[in-house]
N, C-alpha and C positions, 0 to 999 in steps of 0.2 A: 692312683699312682701304683705302678708295678713294683714287685719286690726288688727287682734289680735297680729301678730308678730310685727307690727309697734308700737302698744301700749306697748308691752314688751320691745322693743328697747328704746323707750322714757323713760320708767321706769328705765331701766338699766343705762342710761346716768345720770339720776337724782340720782341714788344710788351712782354711782362713784363720782359725784360732792358733795356728802355728806360724809365728813370724819368720820371714825368710828373706831379709834384705840381701842384696848381692854380696857375696863373700861370707854369708852366714846361713847357708842352706843345709847344714849338717842334720839338724833335727827333722826338717821336713823330708829330707832324703830318706831317713830311717822310716818315717811314716809311710812313704810311697812304697818302699821295699816291703814293709810288713803287709800292706794291702795287696800287693802283687802276689806274695806268697800265700796269703789267705785265699785268694781267688784261684790258686792252682796253676800259676805260670810255670812253664817248663824250666825256666832258668831266670834267676834274679841276681843281679850283681851291681857293683859300682866300679867304674873305670878309674884310671889314674887321676883324672881331673875331678872326680867326685860326682860325675853324672850317674843317674840311676838308669839301668838298662834291664828291661824285662823281655823275655822271648817266649813265644808260644810256638811249638814245633808244628810245621805244616806237613802236608802230604808230599811235597816236593814236585808237584805238578804245575806250579805257576810261579811267577816271580815273587820275590819277597817284598813286603811292604812295611814301612816304618811309620808309626804314629808318633809325632814329636811335639812336645811343649817344653816349657822351662820351669825351674823351681823358684826363681827369685821374683820379687815385686819391688816397686818403688816405695819411697818413704811416704808417710801419711801426712806430714806437715803438722799443723795444729789440729789435734784430735777434737777440739771443741767445735770445729766447723763442720763436722760430719753429722748427718741426720740420724745415724745409728753408730754405735761404737765400732771402729774400723776392724777390730779383731774379734768380734763376738760371733759373726756368722748368723746374724739375725735373719729369720724368715718372716717376711711380711709382704702383703699385697702380691702374692704369687712370685716373689723374687727372693733371692739370697743376697744380703747386703754385706759389704766389707771390702777392705783392701785385698786385691787379688781375686775378687769374685769372678770377674770376667777376664782379667789379665794377671794371672793365667790359670787360676786354680779351678775354675769351672770347666774349661776345656781339658785340663789335666785329669780331673776326676772322671769326666766322660770318657776320655781315651782309655784310662786304666780299667774302668769298669766295662766298657764295651768289649775290649779285647779279652777280658777275663770272664765274660758271660756269653760266649759265641754259640754254645749249644752243639757245635760240631767242629771237626778238625778243619782248619782252613786249608786251602789248596797250596799255599806257600807259607814259609816262615813269617811270623808276625813279630815285629820288634816294637816295643813301646819305650820311648826314651824321654827322660826329663832332665834337661841340662842346666848347668850352673851359669850364672852371670850373663844371661841374654840381655839384660837391661843396661849393661855397661860394656858392650862390645863383642860379646859372643865367645868368651873363653871356652865354654863347654862345647858349643856347637862346632867350633873350629877344630877342637881336639877330636870330637866324635867323628867328624867328616873324614879324618885321616885314618880312622881305625875301624870303622863299620861301613859296610857298603851295600845297603839295601837297594833294590832296583827302583822302588817307588816310595815317595815320601808324602805324608799328609801333615802339613804344619798347622797346629791348632791355635792359631791366633784368631781373635774375634772376627767373625764375618756374618753374624746373624744366620748361620747355617746355609750360607750361599757359597758357591765355589769362588775361589780366588786363583788367579793364574799368573801372578807376579807382583812386582812392586819396584819402585825406584830404589836406587841404592843411597847410601849416606856416606859421605867422606868429610872428615873434620880436617880443616886446613888452617895452618898457623902462619900468619905473616909476622916476621921478626924484622924490625928496623933498628939498626945501630946508628946512633948519631954521636953527638958530643955534648956532654953535660956542661952547664955554666950557671952562674948566679942569674936569677930571673931579672935582676936590675940591669944586666948587660947582655941582652939576648943575642947581640951580634957576635959574642964570643963563643956561642954554642952552635950546634947543628941540631935543631929540634926534630926528633923523629915523629912527633905528633903531626907536623905539617905533611909528612909523607903519608901518614895514616889518613889524614883529612882528604888529601888528593885521591888516595886510593879508594876511599868510601864514595867520593863524588863520582868517580868513574865506574865503580862497581855497580851502582844503581842502574846504569844504562847498559850493562854488559849483555851482549846478545847470547841467548841460551839455545842449546840444541833442543829439538822437540821431536817426538815420535807420535804417530797416530794413537797408539795404545796407552802409552804412559804419559803423554803430554809433555810439557817442557820441563827441563831441569830448572832448578832454582838455587839461589845462593843467598844466605842471610848472614850478616855480621852479628855475632852474639856476645862476645866478651872482649874487653879491652883492658890492658893494664900497662904500667910503666915500672921502671926500676926505682921509682921515688915514692916516698910518702910525705915529703915536705912540699907545701904549695908554693914555696919561693925558689924552687930549683928547677931548671930546665932538665928534663930527663935525658939520660944517655941512651936508653933503650926503650922500645915500646913493642907490645905484642897485641895482635888482633886475631881472634878466632872467628872463622867463618864456617857455617854449616852448609855444605853443598849436597843437594839431593839430585843424584845423577840418573839419567834415563838409561835404558838398555843400550849397550854398545859404547857407553862412555865410561872409561876407566877413571879411577881416582887419580892416577898419575897424569892423565890428560887434563883433568881439572886443575891439578897442582901446577902444571906447566902454564896453563892459561893465566892463573892468578899471579904466578911469578913474573910472567912477561908484563902484566899490568903493573905490578909493583915496581919493576925496573923503570917503567915509563914515568913513574910518580916520584922517583928519587930526586933529592935536592943535593946541592954541594955539601960534601962532608958526611953523607949518609950512605948506608948500604942496606939493601932489602933482600930477603929471601923468603920463600914459602915452602913449608914442609908439611908432610902428613905425620902428625905425632905418633909415637909408639908408646903405648901405656903398658906398664908391667902390672899384671893382675895376679892375685894370690887367691886360690880357692880355699874353702873352709878346711880342707884337709892338708894344706901346705903346698899343693901343686902350684907351680909358678909358670906363667906364660907371658911372652911379650906380644902385645896385640896392636897391630897397626890400626889406626882409627879410620878404617876403610871397609865398608860393608857393601858388597856388590849388589847390583840390580839383577833381576831375572824376569823372564817373561816366556810363557808358553803361548804359541799361536792358537787361535780358536779351533783350528782344524787338527791340532795335535792329537794323535790316536788315544793317548792316555787321558787327555782332557775330555775328549768326546765320550770315551767309555765311562769316565767318572760321572759325567753329566747324566748319562743314561741310567747308570746304576742308582744314583741318588733320585732321579726322577721316578723310577719304579718304586723305590723304598719310601720316599718321603713326599713325593709330589713336586719336587723342585722343578721350577720352570725357568727361572731367570738365567740370562746369559752370564757366563763367568766374566768377572772384571778384575782388574788389579786392586791390591790394597793401596791405601794412600800413605802408608807408613812402611818402614823397613822391618824385616823379620830375620830370623836365622835361616830362612829358606834360601837366601842368596848364597850362604856358605855351602849348603848341600847341593845346590844347583851347580856351583862352580866346581864341585868335586865330581860332577858327572851324573848325579842322580836326577830323576824326573820328579819334579816337585809341584804339588798343588796345595791350596789352602782351603781349610774347612773347619769351622768351629762355632759353637754357640757364643753369644755375647755381642753387644752393640759397640762398634768402634768408638763412638763419640764419648763413651763413659770411661775410657781408659785414662788412668792417672788423674781422676777427678774425685772429689769428696762424695759424689753420688754414685760411686762405682757399685754395681749390682748386676745380677744376671737373672733372667727369667727362667723359672723352673721348667716351663713348657719347652723352652729351647733346649735345655739339658736333656729332657726326655726325647726330643726329636733327634738330637745329636747322637744319643746312644744307638738309635736305629740307623742313622746315617753312617756312623763309624763301623758298625757291624757289617753293613752292606759293602762298604769300601774294602774291608778286610776279607770278606768271604767271596765277593763277586767281582770286584774291580780287577784284581791281578790277572784273572783268566781271560778277561775281555779286552785287554790292552793290545 
C-alpha cells in the first residue's frame, strides 16, 4: 500500500469512528476541514448550511471540477446484529467495516486525499465538497447548488469504480382523505376515508408508468398509512397514505402528483374529499441553518455520446483500465440537484451498491486505492478533454 493510500485508510477509519447522523454532522465536518488543511488545500471553509468546502487553485486553463460526497449516514439499528462494531472501523479480510464505510465515508476519504495529493497543479480549480443531510432530502446539496457553480461534478456515491451517468428521481407524495368520523357501531353515520384509501391502492397497483430506454420504467410504492384515530372502535375522520414515486428522466414530481390526485378523485365516495401533495419538510442543520425542503429529488441522465461522459470514460480507461459502459444508478443521489442547476454531472466512487444501509456495510481497500488513481485522473486530465 502506498503512503497516500495508507493516509487515506487512516482517515477513513477516523471518519467511521465519528458518528454523523443527519443533523449531527458538526464533529465530522471539523475532521474533514482539519484533513483538508493538513493536505495543503488552497482554501477550506464551511458555508451557511454547514457544508465543508475545499478548493485547490488551478492554472485557469480548463473548466473547474467538483468532487462531491456527503457527511451524514443512516442509523445502525440494533448494533448486536453487526458482524463488527459499526463505529470501530475494523480492518479485516481486505475491507474496512462499519456504518458509512461505503455510504459515504470511503468515497469521502478517497476524494479528500486524491485531490490533496495530486503532485502537480490542476488545469482548472478543484472543489471538494462534503454536504449535510443527503440522507434526508439534500438540504446541503440544494444550498450548495445555489451558491457554487463548478462546470463539472463527480458525485461519489458507490459504483464499484464504474462510471454512472444518471438515475431516476424520487418524489414523496401524500394522499390526504377527509371523511366524517362516527362510532364504529353505526358506520352509516360516517364517511370512512379508509374506503377511499382502499380503492386508491387497488387502482394504484395497475397504474401505467412512463418508461425510458435508459432508466427503465418509473415505479410507485405505497409505504406509510395512518389515521387521526388511536381507538379501534371509531371510524376515522381523516386518513393519510404516503407513496414513494421513482420518476424517470423528463417526468417531474408535479406531473406525478397530478396523476395521483386524478386517481384519488376517481376513488372518492360520498362525504369525502381527497387531495395529493408533495410534502415540504423543514430541516435544521447542526449549525442552526434552516431550510424548507420539498420531498422532490429530480432525475438526471447524460446520453452515452455526451462529450464529458466520453472524455471521462477515456481518462479512466487510461488510468485504471476501466472498460464497462456507463450505466445509471438504481437509487437517487444529490446529483439531480446539481444537474438541475446546470452542472454536468457524472458518478464515480468505490463501494458496492448492495451493501448500502445494511449491517454488512464495508468497503474493499483495493477499491479505495483504485479510486485514488481514478479521482486524480479525473481532476487532472478530464476537464481539458471535455
